Every structure is written in C-alpha cells, then in structure tokens.
C-alpha positions, -999 to 999 in steps of 0.1 A, spaced: 273 346 35 300 372 43 294 408 33 323 410 10 339 385 -14 373 373 -2 391 372 -36 424 361 -20 408 332 -1 390 321 -33 422 323 -53 441 302 -27 413 276 -26 412 273 -64 450 270 -64 447 241 -39 421 224 -61 442 227 -93 474 215 -76 455 187 -60 440 175 -93 474 177 -110 490 157 -82 462 131 -84 468 128 -121 506 122 -114 496 96 -88 474 78 -113 503 77 -137 524 58 -112 533 85 -87 520 65 -57 520 88 -26 517 119 -48 483 108 -59 469 104 -24 483 137 -12 469 154 -44 434 142 -36 437 155 -1 450 189 -13 420 192 -38 397 183 -9 411 210 13 406 235 -15 370 225 -19 365 227 19 378 263 18 354 274 -9 325 257 10 336 275 42 335 309 25 301 302 10 285 290 42 299 315 67 324 293 86 325 258 74 305 229 63 275 217 82 296 189 98 322 214 109 296 237 124 281 207 143 315 198 157 320 234 170 285 237 183 279 240 221 252 217 233 237 243 257 201 253 252 198 285 232 174 312 243 143 314 222 134 348 208 99 360 213 79 364 181 81 399 168 46 400 152 15 380 158 13 348 138 -9 349 107 -42 331 109 -42 294 102 -46 282 67 -81 268 60 -79 230 64 -98 205 44 -126 183 58 -116 157 84 -117 120 78 -148 118 100 -166 145 80 -157 127 47 -169 94 61 -202 110 72 -207 124 37 -200 91 21 -222 71 44 -250 97 38 -246 92 1 -249 55 5 -283 59 22 -274 58 59 -291 83 82 -269 107 102 -277 88 134 -268 55 118 -236 70 104 -226 83 138 -231 48 153 -211 32 125 -182 56 131 -184 49 168 -171 14 160 -181 -22 168 -173 -18 205 -201 7 209 -228 -6 186 -233 -39 168 -245 -37 132 -278 -54 142 -285 -24 165 -277 1 137 -296 -16 109 -317 -46 120 -320 -72 93 -351 -68 72 -367 -99 57 -392 -95 30 -420 -120 28 -457 -125 37 -476 -143 63 -492 -176 54 -525 -186 70 -520 -215 93 -536 -248 84 -548 -276 106 -535 -311 99 -530 -345 113 -500 -368 113 -500 -398 90 -502 -430 110 -471 -452 110 -476 -485 93 -456 -516 103 -439 -533 74 -424 -567 68 -387 -568 59 -378 -583 26 -351 -609 23 -320 -599 4 -313 -616 -28 -279 -622 -42 -273 -612 -78 -247 -610 -105 -240 -584 -131 -254 -591 -166 -224 -600 -188 -219 -576 -217 -219 -590 -253 -202 -577 -284 -228 -565 -308 -229 -548 -342 -245 -514 -344 -273 -510 -368 -272 -479 -391 -299 -452 -387 -315 -433 -415 -331 -400 -407 -338 -409 -370 -351 -444 -376 -335 -478 -378 -327 -491 -412 -338 -526 -422 -310 -550 -426 -313 -552 -464 -320 -514 -469 -290 -493 -480 -278 -466 -456 
C-alpha cells in the first residue's frame, strides 16, 4: 500500500460510486441508457479504490502491464532454517504394520519389493498341517464278468382317492372309536 492515504482520490472514487448507484437506480426506473452508464460509473469508482489499496491496480491490470522478461532472482540474505521434522514414510509405516501382523523384517522387505521381484510362495511357502500315515499293502479286487439284465417296460401305479383315518395320540384310531 502507499505510504500516505490519498483522501482526495478516495473521495473522488466514492463520489463515482454514489453517482453510479444513483444513475443505475434511475435506469432501473425506466431511464434506459442512464442505468447502463451508472453501473459503469460505479464500477470505475470501485476500481479506483482497489487501485489505491493494491498499489497500482487490480491483479488483472498488473498482469496486463507486466513485462514477460525473466526477473533476476535475489540471493537469499540468510541461511535457510533447518527442515521441519517429517513424519514416517509410507514404506516405514508399511514395515511397522507388516511386523505387527507377524511378518519378519526380511519377509516384509520382500513383500514391499512387489510381485515382480518375489512371488508370495517364495516369501511364505504354504504350510500344510497333517501327519504321515503308514503305508499299507493291498491287492486289487478281481473284476467279475456279469450278465446284462433285460429291460422291462412298466407303468406308473395309478393313484386312488382315499379317506384319511384320524390319529389319536400317535396311533391309528379304530373305525368305530371316537377321535
């Protein structure tokens, strides 16, 4: 910002805003062209205030005036402060997690190397629990020749409509016994 406040510039900018707002109100009431010019006048006043607050214009205006030549870089005046302590890397976090899951450090390194380096069977061969069984000697059962049986044609047994007999305590009731 500038060292001193430009009271005259601020006053003129505020005047432009007030006149612009009034002209915009007249335009809204049916003034036509007066409304459009009032909005532009208010915008000019706002631009003046922004220009005073930002030492020479808005960011867009400074960009338009900027030369595109490379600007010389100033050498650092003081040595840079030491780097801020960083947290653990992703690899370190993964090693800690794999260790917590029961993998040895060597196995965890191989896992993090990826499948192109080591297959999982090389890292942790499959372990099958079981026991050996004593082998037994045996002989094959001889094949017996058989005689084919002729097919017989058959028919389904026709169903009949029947009357269900009542049951009493899990047993069949006699026909003349009450249920």
